[in-house]
CHARMM internal coordinates of N, CA and C (Angstrom, degrees):
IC EDIT
DIST 1 N 1 CA 1.4436
DIST 1 CA 1 C 1.5266
ANGL 1 N 1 CA 1 C 109.52
DIST 1 C 2 N 1.2817
ANGL 1 CA 1 C 2 N 114.11
DIHE 1 N 1 CA 1 C 2 N 145.13
DIST 2 N 2 CA 1.4547
ANGL 1 C 2 N 2 CA 117.73
DIHE 1 CA 1 C 2 N 2 CA 179.46
DIST 2 CA 2 C 1.5301
ANGL 2 N 2 CA 2 C 109.86
DIHE 1 C 2 N 2 CA 2 C -87.24
DIST 2 C 3 N 1.3038
ANGL 2 CA 2 C 3 N 114.92
DIHE 2 N 2 CA 2 C 3 N 164.31
DIST 3 N 3 CA 1.4674
ANGL 2 C 3 N 3 CA 120.21
DIHE 2 CA 2 C 3 N 3 CA 179.41
DIST 3 CA 3 C 1.5237
ANGL 3 N 3 CA 3 C 110.85
DIHE 2 C 3 N 3 CA 3 C -62.80
DIST 3 C 4 N 1.3095
ANGL 3 CA 3 C 4 N 115.90
DIHE 3 N 3 CA 3 C 4 N -34.38
DIST 4 N 4 CA 1.4714
ANGL 3 C 4 N 4 CA 120.46
DIHE 3 CA 3 C 4 N 4 CA -178.62
DIST 4 CA 4 C 1.5359
ANGL 4 N 4 CA 4 C 110.41
DIHE 3 C 4 N 4 CA 4 C -63.94
DIST 4 C 5 N 1.3051
ANGL 4 CA 4 C 5 N 117.90
DIHE 4 N 4 CA 4 C 5 N -43.85
DIST 5 N 5 CA 1.4619
ANGL 4 C 5 N 5 CA 120.61
DIHE 4 CA 4 C 5 N 5 CA -178.99
DIST 5 CA 5 C 1.5359
ANGL 5 N 5 CA 5 C 111.32
DIHE 4 C 5 N 5 CA 5 C -68.73
DIST 5 C 6 N 1.3258
ANGL 5 CA 5 C 6 N 117.36
DIHE 5 N 5 CA 5 C 6 N -34.85
DIST 6 N 6 CA 1.4683
ANGL 5 C 6 N 6 CA 120.34
DIHE 5 CA 5 C 6 N 6 CA 177.46
DIST 6 CA 6 C 1.5254
ANGL 6 N 6 CA 6 C 109.92
DIHE 5 C 6 N 6 CA 6 C -65.82
DIST 6 C 7 N 1.3162
ANGL 6 CA 6 C 7 N 117.66
DIHE 6 N 6 CA 6 C 7 N -43.10
DIST 7 N 7 CA 1.4631
ANGL 6 C 7 N 7 CA 121.88
DIHE 6 CA 6 C 7 N 7 CA 179.06
DIST 7 CA 7 C 1.5295
ANGL 7 N 7 CA 7 C 110.50
DIHE 6 C 7 N 7 CA 7 C -63.12
DIST 7 C 8 N 1.3202
ANGL 7 CA 7 C 8 N 116.74
DIHE 7 N 7 CA 7 C 8 N -42.78
DIST 8 N 8 CA 1.4670
ANGL 7 C 8 N 8 CA 120.46
DIHE 7 CA 7 C 8 N 8 CA 179.10
DIST 8 CA 8 C 1.5252
ANGL 8 N 8 CA 8 C 110.13
DIHE 7 C 8 N 8 CA 8 C -63.67
DIST 8 C 9 N 1.3350
ANGL 8 CA 8 C 9 N 117.54
DIHE 8 N 8 CA 8 C 9 N -41.90
DIST 9 N 9 CA 1.4553
ANGL 8 C 9 N 9 CA 121.18
DIHE 8 CA 8 C 9 N 9 CA -179.87
DIST 9 CA 9 C 1.5325
ANGL 9 N 9 CA 9 C 110.88
DIHE 8 C 9 N 9 CA 9 C -64.46
DIST 9 C 10 N 1.3195
ANGL 9 CA 9 C 10 N 117.50
DIHE 9 N 9 CA 9 C 10 N -41.31
DIST 10 N 10 CA 1.4652
ANGL 9 C 10 N 10 CA 121.30
DIHE 9 CA 9 C 10 N 10 CA 178.82
DIST 10 CA 10 C 1.5301
ANGL 10 N 10 CA 10 C 109.94
DIHE 9 C 10 N 10 CA 10 C -64.48
DIST 10 C 11 N 1.3161
ANGL 10 CA 10 C 11 N 118.05
DIHE 10 N 10 CA 10 C 11 N -42.74
DIST 11 N 11 CA 1.4662
ANGL 10 C 11 N 11 CA 121.16
DIHE 10 CA 10 C 11 N 11 CA 179.00
DIST 11 CA 11 C 1.5227
ANGL 11 N 11 CA 11 C 111.86
DIHE 10 C 11 N 11 CA 11 C -64.06
DIST 11 C 12 N 1.3283
ANGL 11 CA 11 C 12 N 117.01
DIHE 11 N 11 CA 11 C 12 N -38.35
DIST 12 N 12 CA 1.4667
ANGL 11 C 12 N 12 CA 120.69
DIHE 11 CA 11 C 12 N 12 CA 177.67
DIST 12 CA 12 C 1.5318
ANGL 12 N 12 CA 12 C 109.85
DIHE 11 C 12 N 12 CA 12 C -65.18
DIST 12 C 13 N 1.3269
ANGL 12 CA 12 C 13 N 117.66
DIHE 12 N 12 CA 12 C 13 N -42.57
DIST 13 N 13 CA 1.4647
ANGL 12 C 13 N 13 CA 120.78
DIHE 12 CA 12 C 13 N 13 CA 178.92
DIST 13 CA 13 C 1.5324
ANGL 13 N 13 CA 13 C 111.57
DIHE 12 C 13 N 13 CA 13 C -65.98
DIST 13 C 14 N 1.3313
ANGL 13 CA 13 C 14 N 117.67
DIHE 13 N 13 CA 13 C 14 N -38.97
DIST 14 N 14 CA 1.4613
ANGL 13 C 14 N 14 CA 120.97
DIHE 13 CA 13 C 14 N 14 CA 176.88
DIST 14 CA 14 C 1.5275
ANGL 14 N 14 CA 14 C 109.96
DIHE 13 C 14 N 14 CA 14 C -64.24
DIST 14 C 15 N 1.3235
ANGL 14 CA 14 C 15 N 117.07
DIHE 14 N 14 CA 14 C 15 N -42.30
DIST 15 N 15 CA 1.4621
ANGL 14 C 15 N 15 CA 120.85
DIHE 14 CA 14 C 15 N 15 CA 178.48
DIST 15 CA 15 C 1.5145
ANGL 15 N 15 CA 15 C 111.99
DIHE 14 C 15 N 15 CA 15 C -63.83
DIST 15 C 16 N 1.3292
ANGL 15 CA 15 C 16 N 117.19
DIHE 15 N 15 CA 15 C 16 N -42.22
DIST 16 N 16 CA 1.4643
ANGL 15 C 16 N 16 CA 120.72
DIHE 15 CA 15 C 16 N 16 CA 179.44
DIST 16 CA 16 C 1.5273
ANGL 16 N 16 CA 16 C 110.62
DIHE 15 C 16 N 16 CA 16 C -65.82
DIST 16 C 17 N 1.3128
ANGL 16 CA 16 C 17 N 117.08
DIHE 16 N 16 CA 16 C 17 N -39.73
DIST 17 N 17 CA 1.4546
ANGL 16 C 17 N 17 CA 120.74
DIHE 16 CA 16 C 17 N 17 CA 178.28
DIST 17 CA 17 C 1.5235
ANGL 17 N 17 CA 17 C 110.95
DIHE 16 C 17 N 17 CA 17 C -64.53
DIST 17 C 18 N 1.3200
ANGL 17 CA 17 C 18 N 117.04
DIHE 17 N 17 CA 17 C 18 N -44.92
DIST 18 N 18 CA 1.4635
ANGL 17 C 18 N 18 CA 120.91
DIHE 17 CA 17 C 18 N 18 CA 179.02
DIST 18 CA 18 C 1.5255
ANGL 18 N 18 CA 18 C 110.58
DIHE 17 C 18 N 18 CA 18 C -62.48
DIST 18 C 19 N 1.3113
ANGL 18 CA 18 C 19 N 117.52
DIHE 18 N 18 CA 18 C 19 N -41.59
DIST 19 N 19 CA 1.4684
ANGL 18 C 19 N 19 CA 121.59
DIHE 18 CA 18 C 19 N 19 CA 179.06
DIST 19 CA 19 C 1.5292
ANGL 19 N 19 CA 19 C 110.73
DIHE 18 C 19 N 19 CA 19 C -61.39
DIST 19 C 20 N 1.3207
ANGL 19 CA 19 C 20 N 116.97
DIHE 19 N 19 CA 19 C 20 N -46.23
DIST 20 N 20 CA 1.4576
ANGL 19 C 20 N 20 CA 120.48
DIHE 19 CA 19 C 20 N 20 CA -179.13
DIST 20 CA 20 C 1.5270
ANGL 20 N 20 CA 20 C 111.93
DIHE 19 C 20 N 20 CA 20 C -65.91
DIST 20 C 21 N 1.3307
ANGL 20 CA 20 C 21 N 117.37
DIHE 20 N 20 CA 20 C 21 N -37.28
DIST 21 N 21 CA 1.4590
ANGL 20 C 21 N 21 CA 119.85
DIHE 20 CA 20 C 21 N 21 CA 178.83
DIST 21 CA 21 C 1.5213
ANGL 21 N 21 CA 21 C 111.72
DIHE 20 C 21 N 21 CA 21 C -69.52
DIST 21 C 22 N 1.3224
ANGL 21 CA 21 C 22 N 117.07
DIHE 21 N 21 CA 21 C 22 N -36.70
DIST 22 N 22 CA 1.4627
ANGL 21 C 22 N 22 CA 120.82
DIHE 21 CA 21 C 22 N 22 CA -179.97
DIST 22 CA 22 C 1.5243
ANGL 22 N 22 CA 22 C 110.42
DIHE 21 C 22 N 22 CA 22 C -72.36
DIST 22 C 23 N 1.3193
ANGL 22 CA 22 C 23 N 118.04
DIHE 22 N 22 CA 22 C 23 N -42.16
DIST 23 N 23 CA 1.4623
ANGL 22 C 23 N 23 CA 121.83
DIHE 22 CA 22 C 23 N 23 CA -177.57
DIST 23 CA 23 C 1.5244
ANGL 23 N 23 CA 23 C 112.95
DIHE 22 C 23 N 23 CA 23 C -80.32
DIST 23 C 24 N 1.3177
ANGL 23 CA 23 C 24 N 118.13
DIHE 23 N 23 CA 23 C 24 N -13.79
DIST 24 N 24 CA 1.4623
ANGL 23 C 24 N 24 CA 121.34
DIHE 23 CA 23 C 24 N 24 CA 179.77
DIST 24 CA 24 C 1.5098
ANGL 24 N 24 CA 24 C 110.88
DIHE 23 C 24 N 24 CA 24 C -71.61
DIST 24 C 25 N 1.3303
ANGL 24 CA 24 C 25 N 116.18
DIHE 24 N 24 CA 24 C 25 N 174.50
DIST 25 N 25 CA 1.4602
ANGL 24 C 25 N 25 CA 119.99
DIHE 24 CA 24 C 25 N 25 CA -177.83
DIST 25 CA 25 C 1.5208
ANGL 25 N 25 CA 25 C 112.79
DIHE 24 C 25 N 25 CA 25 C -77.94
DIST 25 C 26 N 1.3030
ANGL 25 CA 25 C 26 N 118.35
DIHE 25 N 25 CA 25 C 26 N -12.16
DIST 26 N 26 CA 1.4540
ANGL 25 C 26 N 26 CA 121.25
DIHE 25 CA 25 C 26 N 26 CA 175.85
DIST 26 CA 26 C 1.5056
ANGL 26 N 26 CA 26 C 114.51
DIHE 25 C 26 N 26 CA 26 C 80.22
DIST 26 C 27 N 1.3197
ANGL 26 CA 26 C 27 N 118.98
DIHE 26 N 26 CA 26 C 27 N 5.10
DIST 27 N 27 CA 1.4588
ANGL 26 C 27 N 27 CA 122.05
DIHE 26 CA 26 C 27 N 27 CA 179.66
DIST 27 CA 27 C 1.5228
ANGL 27 N 27 CA 27 C 108.73
DIHE 26 C 27 N 27 CA 27 C -99.30
DIST 27 C 28 N 1.3222
ANGL 27 CA 27 C 28 N 115.58
DIHE 27 N 27 CA 27 C 28 N 73.50
DIST 28 N 28 CA 1.4513
ANGL 27 C 28 N 28 CA 120.89
DIHE 27 CA 27 C 28 N 28 CA -175.75
DIST 28 CA 28 C 1.5193
ANGL 28 N 28 CA 28 C 108.44
DIHE 27 C 28 N 28 CA 28 C -107.45
DIST 28 C 29 N 1.3376
ANGL 28 CA 28 C 29 N 116.48
DIHE 28 N 28 CA 28 C 29 N 126.05
DIST 29 N 29 CA 1.4531
ANGL 28 C 29 N 29 CA 122.13
DIHE 28 CA 28 C 29 N 29 CA 178.47
DIST 29 CA 29 C 1.5174
ANGL 29 N 29 CA 29 C 107.81
DIHE 28 C 29 N 29 CA 29 C -111.78
DIST 29 C 30 N 1.3250
ANGL 29 CA 29 C 30 N 116.41
DIHE 29 N 29 CA 29 C 30 N 112.04
DIST 30 N 30 CA 1.4618
ANGL 29 C 30 N 30 CA 120.65
DIHE 29 CA 29 C 30 N 30 CA -179.05
DIST 30 CA 30 C 1.5261
ANGL 30 N 30 CA 30 C 111.28
DIHE 29 C 30 N 30 CA 30 C -96.22
DIST 30 C 31 N 1.3254
ANGL 30 CA 30 C 31 N 117.32
DIHE 30 N 30 CA 30 C 31 N 19.73
DIST 31 N 31 CA 1.4547
ANGL 30 C 31 N 31 CA 121.15
DIHE 30 CA 30 C 31 N 31 CA -176.68
DIST 31 CA 31 C 1.5157
ANGL 31 N 31 CA 31 C 114.51
DIHE 30 C 31 N 31 CA 31 C -83.70
DIST 31 C 32 N 1.2925
ANGL 31 CA 31 C 32 N 119.18
DIHE 31 N 31 CA 31 C 32 N -2.83
DIST 32 N 32 CA 1.4556
ANGL 31 C 32 N 32 CA 121.20
DIHE 31 CA 31 C 32 N 32 CA -179.84
DIST 32 CA 32 C 1.5130
ANGL 32 N 32 CA 32 C 111.85
DIHE 31 C 32 N 32 CA 32 C 95.24
DIST 32 C 33 N 1.3151
ANGL 32 CA 32 C 33 N 115.10
DIHE 32 N 32 CA 32 C 33 N -173.45
DIST 33 N 33 CA 1.4583
ANGL 32 C 33 N 33 CA 120.89
DIHE 32 CA 32 C 33 N 33 CA -177.21
DIST 33 CA 33 C 1.5184
ANGL 33 N 33 CA 33 C 110.04
DIHE 32 C 33 N 33 CA 33 C -74.33
DIST 33 C 34 N 1.3264
ANGL 33 CA 33 C 34 N 116.59
DIHE 33 N 33 CA 33 C 34 N 135.87
DIST 34 N 34 CA 1.4665
ANGL 33 C 34 N 34 CA 121.88
DIHE 33 CA 33 C 34 N 34 CA -178.02
DIST 34 CA 34 C 1.5182
ANGL 34 N 34 CA 34 C 109.78
DIHE 33 C 34 N 34 CA 34 C -107.83
DIST 34 C 35 N 1.3251
ANGL 34 CA 34 C 35 N 115.66
DIHE 34 N 34 CA 34 C 35 N 145.05
DIST 35 N 35 CA 1.4632
ANGL 34 C 35 N 35 CA 121.91
DIHE 34 CA 34 C 35 N 35 CA 178.37
DIST 35 CA 35 C 1.5185
ANGL 35 N 35 CA 35 C 109.21
DIHE 34 C 35 N 35 CA 35 C -134.30
DIST 35 C 36 N 1.2990
ANGL 35 CA 35 C 36 N 116.56
DIHE 35 N 35 CA 35 C 36 N 154.81
DIST 36 N 36 CA 1.4535
ANGL 35 C 36 N 36 CA 122.00
DIHE 35 CA 35 C 36 N 36 CA 173.35
DIST 36 CA 36 C 1.5105
ANGL 36 N 36 CA 36 C 112.88
DIHE 35 C 36 N 36 CA 36 C 67.43
DIST 36 C 37 N 1.3421
ANGL 36 CA 36 C 37 N 115.63
DIHE 36 N 36 CA 36 C 37 N -134.87
DIST 37 N 37 CA 1.4628
ANGL 36 C 37 N 37 CA 121.21
DIHE 36 CA 36 C 37 N 37 CA -175.84
DIST 37 CA 37 C 1.5167
ANGL 37 N 37 CA 37 C 111.50
DIHE 36 C 37 N 37 CA 37 C -69.02
DIST 37 C 38 N 1.3343
ANGL 37 CA 37 C 38 N 117.92
DIHE 37 N 37 CA 37 C 38 N -22.99
DIST 38 N 38 CA 1.4627
ANGL 37 C 38 N 38 CA 120.87
DIHE 37 CA 37 C 38 N 38 CA 179.80
DIST 38 CA 38 C 1.5208
ANGL 38 N 38 CA 38 C 112.44
DIHE 37 C 38 N 38 CA 38 C -73.70
DIST 38 C 39 N 1.3156
ANGL 38 CA 38 C 39 N 117.27
DIHE 38 N 38 CA 38 C 39 N -21.49
DIST 39 N 39 CA 1.4592
ANGL 38 C 39 N 39 CA 120.89
DIHE 38 CA 38 C 39 N 39 CA -177.57
DIST 39 CA 39 C 1.5265
ANGL 39 N 39 CA 39 C 109.49
DIHE 38 C 39 N 39 CA 39 C -73.56
DIST 39 C 40 N 1.3098
ANGL 39 CA 39 C 40 N 115.79
DIHE 39 N 39 CA 39 C 40 N 117.28
DIST 40 N 40 CA 1.4568
ANGL 39 C 40 N 40 CA 121.37
DIHE 39 CA 39 C 40 N 40 CA -179.08
DIST 40 CA 40 C 1.5161
ANGL 40 N 40 CA 40 C 107.97
DIHE 39 C 40 N 40 CA 40 C -118.62
DIST 40 C 41 N 1.3218
ANGL 40 CA 40 C 41 N 115.96
DIHE 40 N 40 CA 40 C 41 N 124.96
DIST 41 N 41 CA 1.4534
ANGL 40 C 41 N 41 CA 120.80
DIHE 40 CA 40 C 41 N 41 CA 177.51
DIST 41 CA 41 C 1.5240
ANGL 41 N 41 CA 41 C 106.94
DIHE 40 C 41 N 41 CA 41 C -108.49
DIST 41 C 42 N 1.3165
ANGL 41 CA 41 C 42 N 115.97
DIHE 41 N 41 CA 41 C 42 N 96.82
DIST 42 N 42 CA 1.4597
ANGL 41 C 42 N 42 CA 121.65
DIHE 41 CA 41 C 42 N 42 CA -172.87
DIST 42 CA 42 C 1.5224
ANGL 42 N 42 CA 42 C 111.12
DIHE 41 C 42 N 42 CA 42 C -65.07
DIST 42 C 43 N 1.3058
ANGL 42 CA 42 C 43 N 117.67
DIHE 42 N 42 CA 42 C 43 N -40.73
DIST 43 N 43 CA 1.4664
ANGL 42 C 43 N 43 CA 120.27
DIHE 42 CA 42 C 43 N 43 CA -178.80
DIST 43 CA 43 C 1.5227
ANGL 43 N 43 CA 43 C 111.07
DIHE 42 C 43 N 43 CA 43 C -62.36
DIST 43 C 44 N 1.3387
ANGL 43 CA 43 C 44 N 117.49
DIHE 43 N 43 CA 43 C 44 N -42.68
DIST 44 N 44 CA 1.4648
ANGL 43 C 44 N 44 CA 120.88
DIHE 43 CA 43 C 44 N 44 CA 178.69
DIST 44 CA 44 C 1.5189
ANGL 44 N 44 CA 44 C 110.59
DIHE 43 C 44 N 44 CA 44 C -64.99
DIST 44 C 45 N 1.3148
ANGL 44 CA 44 C 45 N 116.92
DIHE 44 N 44 CA 44 C 45 N -40.12
DIST 45 N 45 CA 1.4659
ANGL 44 C 45 N 45 CA 120.22
DIHE 44 CA 44 C 45 N 45 CA -179.49
DIST 45 CA 45 C 1.5219
ANGL 45 N 45 CA 45 C 110.76
DIHE 44 C 45 N 45 CA 45 C -65.93
DIST 45 C 46 N 1.3258
ANGL 45 CA 45 C 46 N 117.57
DIHE 45 N 45 CA 45 C 46 N -38.34
DIST 46 N 46 CA 1.4647
ANGL 45 C 46 N 46 CA 120.61
DIHE 45 CA 45 C 46 N 46 CA 178.93
DIST 46 CA 46 C 1.5337
ANGL 46 N 46 CA 46 C 110.67
DIHE 45 C 46 N 46 CA 46 C -65.74
DIST 46 C 47 N 1.3254
ANGL 46 CA 46 C 47 N 117.12
DIHE 46 N 46 CA 46 C 47 N -41.32
DIST 47 N 47 CA 1.4637
ANGL 46 C 47 N 47 CA 120.69
DIHE 46 CA 46 C 47 N 47 CA 179.68
DIST 47 CA 47 C 1.5257
ANGL 47 N 47 CA 47 C 110.65
DIHE 46 C 47 N 47 CA 47 C -64.18
DIST 47 C 48 N 1.3404
ANGL 47 CA 47 C 48 N 116.33
DIHE 47 N 47 CA 47 C 48 N -44.20
DIST 48 N 48 CA 1.4596
ANGL 47 C 48 N 48 CA 120.05
DIHE 47 CA 47 C 48 N 48 CA -178.42
DIST 48 CA 48 C 1.5211
ANGL 48 N 48 CA 48 C 110.92
DIHE 47 C 48 N 48 CA 48 C -68.31
DIST 48 C 49 N 1.3232
ANGL 48 CA 48 C 49 N 118.35
DIHE 48 N 48 CA 48 C 49 N -35.41
DIST 49 N 49 CA 1.4630
ANGL 48 C 49 N 49 CA 121.22
DIHE 48 CA 48 C 49 N 49 CA -177.66
DIST 49 CA 49 C 1.5223
ANGL 49 N 49 CA 49 C 110.99
DIHE 48 C 49 N 49 CA 49 C -70.17
DIST 49 C 50 N 1.3186
ANGL 49 CA 49 C 50 N 117.50
DIHE 49 N 49 CA 49 C 50 N -36.32
DIST 50 N 50 CA 1.4497
ANGL 49 C 50 N 50 CA 119.46
DIHE 49 CA 49 C 50 N 50 CA -178.84
DIST 50 CA 50 C 1.5281
ANGL 50 N 50 CA 50 C 111.94
DIHE 49 C 50 N 50 CA 50 C -84.14
DIST 50 C 51 N 1.3192
ANGL 50 CA 50 C 51 N 118.17
DIHE 50 N 50 CA 50 C 51 N -24.99
DIST 51 N 51 CA 1.4577
ANGL 50 C 51 N 51 CA 121.43
DIHE 50 CA 50 C 51 N 51 CA -176.53
DIST 51 CA 51 C 1.5315
ANGL 51 N 51 CA 51 C 111.26
DIHE 50 C 51 N 51 CA 51 C -76.07
DIST 51 C 52 N 1.3146
ANGL 51 CA 51 C 52 N 117.89
DIHE 51 N 51 CA 51 C 52 N -44.97
DIST 52 N 52 CA 1.4570
ANGL 51 C 52 N 52 CA 120.74
DIHE 51 CA 51 C 52 N 52 CA -176.42
DIST 52 CA 52 C 1.5257
ANGL 52 N 52 CA 52 C 109.10
DIHE 51 C 52 N 52 CA 52 C -128.38
DIST 52 C 53 N 1.3381
ANGL 52 CA 52 C 53 N 116.87
DIHE 52 N 52 CA 52 C 53 N 115.28
DIST 53 N 53 CA 1.4607
ANGL 52 C 53 N 53 CA 117.49
DIHE 52 CA 52 C 53 N 53 CA 177.48
DIST 53 CA 53 C 1.5243
ANGL 53 N 53 CA 53 C 110.41
DIHE 52 C 53 N 53 CA 53 C -67.56
DIST 53 C 54 N 1.3164
ANGL 53 CA 53 C 54 N 115.63
DIHE 53 N 53 CA 53 C 54 N 150.02
DIST 54 N 54 CA 1.4585
ANGL 53 C 54 N 54 CA 120.00
DIHE 53 CA 53 C 54 N 54 CA -177.29
DIST 54 CA 54 C 1.5250
ANGL 54 N 54 CA 54 C 110.60
DIHE 53 C 54 N 54 CA 54 C -73.07
DIST 54 C 55 N 1.3156
ANGL 54 CA 54 C 55 N 115.94
DIHE 54 N 54 CA 54 C 55 N 135.89
DIST 55 N 55 CA 1.4573
ANGL 54 C 55 N 55 CA 121.83
DIHE 54 CA 54 C 55 N 55 CA 177.53
DIST 55 CA 55 C 1.5224
ANGL 55 N 55 CA 55 C 108.82
DIHE 54 C 55 N 55 CA 55 C -78.80
DIST 55 C 56 N 1.3205
ANGL 55 CA 55 C 56 N 117.66
DIHE 55 N 55 CA 55 C 56 N 145.63
DIST 56 N 56 CA 1.4670
ANGL 55 C 56 N 56 CA 118.75
DIHE 55 CA 55 C 56 N 56 CA 178.41
DIST 56 CA 56 C 1.5242
ANGL 56 N 56 CA 56 C 110.06
DIHE 55 C 56 N 56 CA 56 C -65.47
DIST 56 C 57 N 1.2983
ANGL 56 CA 56 C 57 N 114.98
DIHE 56 N 56 CA 56 C 57 N 141.22
DIST 57 N 57 CA 1.4553
ANGL 56 C 57 N 57 CA 119.84
DIHE 56 CA 56 C 57 N 57 CA -178.66
DIST 57 CA 57 C 1.5166
ANGL 57 N 57 CA 57 C 109.20
DIHE 56 C 57 N 57 CA 57 C -110.60
DIST 57 C 58 N 1.3180
ANGL 57 CA 57 C 58 N 114.93
DIHE 57 N 57 CA 57 C 58 N 151.53
DIST 58 N 58 CA 1.4537
ANGL 57 C 58 N 58 CA 119.63
DIHE 57 CA 57 C 58 N 58 CA 176.96
DIST 58 CA 58 C 1.5180
ANGL 58 N 58 CA 58 C 108.41
DIHE 57 C 58 N 58 CA 58 C -90.60
DIST 58 C 59 N 1.3286
ANGL 58 CA 58 C 59 N 117.81
DIHE 58 N 58 CA 58 C 59 N 148.52
DIST 59 N 59 CA 1.4586
ANGL 58 C 59 N 59 CA 119.14
DIHE 58 CA 58 C 59 N 59 CA 179.45
DIST 59 CA 59 C 1.5231
ANGL 59 N 59 CA 59 C 110.21
DIHE 58 C 59 N 59 CA 59 C -67.05
DIST 59 C 60 N 1.3116
ANGL 59 CA 59 C 60 N 117.89
DIHE 59 N 59 CA 59 C 60 N 149.07
DIST 60 N 60 CA 1.4655
ANGL 59 C 60 N 60 CA 120.03
DIHE 59 CA 59 C 60 N 60 CA -178.77
DIST 60 CA 60 C 1.5265
ANGL 60 N 60 CA 60 C 110.42
DIHE 59 C 60 N 60 CA 60 C -68.66
DIST 60 C 61 N 1.3279
ANGL 60 CA 60 C 61 N 115.08
DIHE 60 N 60 CA 60 C 61 N 150.01
DIST 61 N 61 CA 1.4648
ANGL 60 C 61 N 61 CA 120.61
DIHE 60 CA 60 C 61 N 61 CA 178.97
DIST 61 CA 61 C 1.5223
ANGL 61 N 61 CA 61 C 108.73
DIHE 60 C 61 N 61 CA 61 C -68.99
DIST 61 C 62 N 1.3231
ANGL 61 CA 61 C 62 N 118.02
DIHE 61 N 61 CA 61 C 62 N 145.07
DIST 62 N 62 CA 1.4589
ANGL 61 C 62 N 62 CA 119.36
DIHE 61 CA 61 C 62 N 62 CA 179.53
DIST 62 CA 62 C 1.5228
ANGL 62 N 62 CA 62 C 110.51
DIHE 61 C 62 N 62 CA 62 C -64.32
DIST 62 C 63 N 1.3089
ANGL 62 CA 62 C 63 N 115.59
DIHE 62 N 62 CA 62 C 63 N 141.37
DIST 63 N 63 CA 1.4652
ANGL 62 C 63 N 63 CA 121.04
DIHE 62 CA 62 C 63 N 63 CA -179.15
DIST 63 CA 63 C 1.5217
ANGL 63 N 63 CA 63 C 109.23
DIHE 62 C 63 N 63 CA 63 C -75.63
DIST 63 C 64 N 1.3130
ANGL 63 CA 63 C 64 N 115.60
DIHE 63 N 63 CA 63 C 64 N 148.10
DIST 64 N 64 CA 1.4635
ANGL 63 C 64 N 64 CA 120.93
DIHE 63 CA 63 C 64 N 64 CA 178.78
DIST 64 CA 64 C 1.5214
ANGL 64 N 64 CA 64 C 108.94
DIHE 63 C 64 N 64 CA 64 C -69.02
DIST 64 C 65 N 1.3282
ANGL 64 CA 64 C 65 N 115.98
DIHE 64 N 64 CA 64 C 65 N 143.48
DIST 65 N 65 CA 1.4649
ANGL 64 C 65 N 65 CA 120.45
DIHE 64 CA 64 C 65 N 65 CA -179.94
DIST 65 CA 65 C 1.5163
ANGL 65 N 65 CA 65 C 109.03
DIHE 64 C 65 N 65 CA 65 C -70.25
DIST 65 C 66 N 1.3305
ANGL 65 CA 65 C 66 N 118.43
DIHE 65 N 65 CA 65 C 66 N 137.53
DIST 66 N 66 CA 1.4641
ANGL 65 C 66 N 66 CA 120.46
DIHE 65 CA 65 C 66 N 66 CA -179.76
DIST 66 CA 66 C 1.5317
ANGL 66 N 66 CA 66 C 110.32
DIHE 65 C 66 N 66 CA 66 C -69.73
DIST 66 C 67 N 1.3125
ANGL 66 CA 66 C 67 N 115.11
DIHE 66 N 66 CA 66 C 67 N 144.52
DIST 67 N 67 CA 1.4509
ANGL 66 C 67 N 67 CA 120.39
DIHE 66 CA 66 C 67 N 67 CA 179.03
DIST 67 CA 67 C 1.5281
ANGL 67 N 67 CA 67 C 109.41
DIHE 66 C 67 N 67 CA 67 C -71.28
DIST 67 C 68 N 1.3177
ANGL 67 CA 67 C 68 N 116.46
DIHE 67 N 67 CA 67 C 68 N 135.23
DIST 68 N 68 CA 1.4612
ANGL 67 C 68 N 68 CA 120.15
DIHE 67 CA 67 C 68 N 68 CA 179.96
DIST 68 CA 68 C 1.5219
ANGL 68 N 68 CA 68 C 109.28
DIHE 67 C 68 N 68 CA 68 C -102.88
DIST 68 C 69 N 1.2960
ANGL 68 CA 68 C 69 N 115.66
DIHE 68 N 68 CA 68 C 69 N 143.21
DIST 69 N 69 CA 1.4632
ANGL 68 C 69 N 69 CA 120.00
DIHE 68 CA 68 C 69 N 69 CA 179.49
DIST 69 CA 69 C 1.5249
ANGL 69 N 69 CA 69 C 108.69
DIHE 68 C 69 N 69 CA 69 C -95.70
DIST 69 C 70 N 1.3046
ANGL 69 CA 69 C 70 N 115.35
DIHE 69 N 69 CA 69 C 70 N 146.74
DIST 70 N 70 CA 1.4707
ANGL 69 C 70 N 70 CA 120.49
DIHE 69 CA 69 C 70 N 70 CA 177.79
DIST 70 CA 70 C 1.5143
ANGL 70 N 70 CA 70 C 109.09
DIHE 69 C 70 N 70 CA 70 C -71.88
DIST 70 C 71 N 1.3242
ANGL 70 CA 70 C 71 N 115.98
DIHE 70 N 70 CA 70 C 71 N 138.49
DIST 71 N 71 CA 1.4698
ANGL 70 C 71 N 71 CA 119.69
DIHE 70 CA 70 C 71 N 71 CA 178.56
DIST 71 CA 71 C 1.5177
ANGL 71 N 71 CA 71 C 109.84
DIHE 70 C 71 N 71 CA 71 C -75.09
DIST 71 C 72 N 1.2999
ANGL 71 CA 71 C 72 N 116.66
DIHE 71 N 71 CA 71 C 72 N 140.70
DIST 72 N 72 CA 1.4864
ANGL 71 C 72 N 72 CA 121.76
DIHE 71 CA 71 C 72 N 72 CA -179.41
DIST 72 CA 72 C 1.4913
ANGL 72 N 72 CA 72 C 110.80
DIHE 71 C 72 N 72 CA 72 C -99.75
END
COOR INIT
IC SEED 1 N 1 CA 1 C
IC BUILD
């Protein structure tokens, strides 16, 4: 292959990459695979949030004060 064809191929690949990044949704997470509490499924959360409105919650009751021991 000549240098000219390699340069043209690289420019075409750069253009295709730029096009895909611009036309994509832009929600790219480069942090790797997530597990457990770190795993966030945005699409599922959006569906659940719009399907059922959140019910009002009551504030939690105050916790009882811990018993203190007398110092000896």
